[in-house]
N, C-alpha and C positions, 0 to 999 in steps of 0.2 A: 437535423432531418437527414444532412448527408451521411449520418454513421448510420442512422436505421435503414438507409437505401444499401449502405453497404453490408449490413448484416443479412438483409432481404437477399441480395446476390450472391453471399457466399452460401447462405443455406439453400437456394434455388443451384447454385452450382453443383454443391456436394451432394443433392438429391440427384442430380442427371448423372453423376459419374458412379454408375453400376458396377459394372466390370470390376474384378479386383478389388473392390472397396469394401472397408469396413462400414457396413452399412446399418451402423446402430450407434448410439451416442456412449460415451465412456466418460463417467463422473469422475470428479476429482478433488481432493481438498487439501490445502498446503499454509505454510507458513513462510515468509521471508523477514529477515532481519538486516537493516540498512544501518551502517556507521556513519553516524554524524555527530561531530563533538559541540553542536550548537544545542542539543537536545540532551535532557535527562537520561542519565545510565548510557551517554554516548550514541543513541540509538533511536530509530524508527522501526515500528513493527507493520505488518500486513499480512492479516489471513485473508485467504480467498478461497471463494468455491466455485465449479462450473462444471463444464462436459465439453468434452472435445467431440465434436459433433459428428464428423465423419472422418474417414481416412481414406485417400486414393492416392497411391504411390508414394510421394514424398510429401503431399499436401494435406495437412490434418488440422481444419479450422477449429478454434475454439471460443465460446463465449462464457462469460462468467460475472463475478460480483468478488470486486476486492474492497477490503476496510483496512484501510490507513490509520495509524494512532501512533501518537506522541505527545511529548511533554517539553516545552522548552526550559532549560536551566533556570533555576529561580534567580529573581532579581533581590537582594538585599539592599536595603538603605540603611547603611552604618550610622552608628550614634556618634554626632559632629564632636562630642565633648571625648567621648572614649573609643575609640575604631576598635579595640579589642572587646568591647562590651557586646551585649545581644544586640541583632538587627532592632530597629525601632518599627521598620515596615517591611514587607514581602509581597512579591508580587508573583503568581503562579500562572502560567498559561500553557493548555493543552490544546489538541486538535484532533478530530477524525474526518477522514475522506469515505465517503459511502460512494461507490463507483462501480457503473457497468462498463464491461471489457469487452473487447473483440480482438482475436489473435489469428491472422493467417499463418499459421505456425508451419514450419517445414521440418520434415523428419528424414534423415539420411543414415543407412545403416541396416541392421539386421534385427531380427526379433528380440534377440538377447542382449542388445546394447545399440542404441540410437543417439546419433548425435542430434541435438535441436537447436533450431534458430528460429527465436520467436520474437517479433516486434509485437506489441499491445497496445492499443488505445484504450485510453481511459476517457469516460464522461459521468461528470455527477457534480458533487457539491463537497466543499469543506465547510466543517464548523469549527469554529475556534470558541474557547472558554478563557477569561482572565478573572482569576480571585486575587483581590486586595486585600491582604492580613495587617494588621496593626497589634504591637506588643500592648499586652493587657498587664495591669498591675500585678497579676499572680504568675505572670512570666510565660504564659501561653500565649499564643496568637488567635485573634478572633477576627472572623470574617467582617470588613466594612462595607465591600462591595463588589457583586459579580457582574460579570458582562458576557454575553454570548453574541456572537455573529455567525453568516455563513455566506457563501459565494459560491457562484457557480464556477466548474473547472473542469478542463480537458486538456489531455497531456500524452506522450507517449513514454513506454518504457520498452528496452530491450534486454533480452536474454540469451545465454548459450548453456546448454544443459546436457547432461546425461540420462538417458531415459532407459530403464532397465537396469540402473544402477543396483548393484549388491543383490537383488533380489527380482525375480520374474515368473509369473506362473502364468496361466492361460486367464486368470480372473483377476489380479491385481500386480500392481509394479511400482516403482518409486523414480521421480527426477531429483536428480541434484544440479541446481544452477546457479549461475553467476547473473546477477540483475543490474540493470542500472535505469533508476527511474529520474524523469524530469519533472516529478510531482513539486509544486511550488504553494508553500503555506504562508508565503508573504501578505496577500493581500486581505486573506483572513483575520491574520494576527493583527496588522496595521489598523483595521477598523475596532479594534478595542482601545479605546480612548481614556487611559488613565493620566491625561496632562495635568489635571487639576491636583495631583498628588505629586506632581513635579518629579515623576519616574520617566525616564528616557526609554521609549520603545525600540525593542531590540529587534533585529532584523534577523528573519530564519532562511538561511539559504539550506533548502531541503534537497536540492535535487543530488543524488549519492549514488553510491554502489553498495550493494548487497549479496548475500546468500539466501538461497532458498530451497526447501525441501518439500515435495509435493508426492500425494498419494493418490492413484488412478485405480479406479475399480469398474471392471467391464461388470455388470450388473445382469447381463445377457449372455455372459458366457456359460458353456455347457458344462 
């Protein structure tokens, strides 16, 4: 409820600041890559879409939708007789986070290059999936059990960016950003219970730093 009130307040404030304002939305789409060695390919990804609602001087609030995703490193249960043989069991875990976002973005600079400081609040849910595989006689792995869980989540992320980087026109431009996210997937993964197979649960520390590229498009530009 507090987040909804904050969104309404920002929209009301933006609509009241008409003088010298960009008085129409600018849509965006982007991708973020986060480095984390606990996840497959050492990475967590994030697709994001949304809109910069208004711009008045250095204040440019945004609302959007973020989709985080990633998979934990596989857990292999080694053959107790021959550790060099193919693993007898394997556990794969993945997640996705579906989140609404709001950001009181701040822009400093000129039209061709802005410095952006952007705290962003996320609220939504994280879904986790666990697949337990066993080694079959033919050498392939067969799915023995699948579990799915979901938990509500809210957290902050922060970024510093250059907007207008590389190319800037009246209708579209880019930003290149450094991000830090406080995303925490532990609760969702911990609810996956494979204890009957004697598999230890791995803990996922998913707060991490990353890079992001975003494309802005002013659909109302003349």
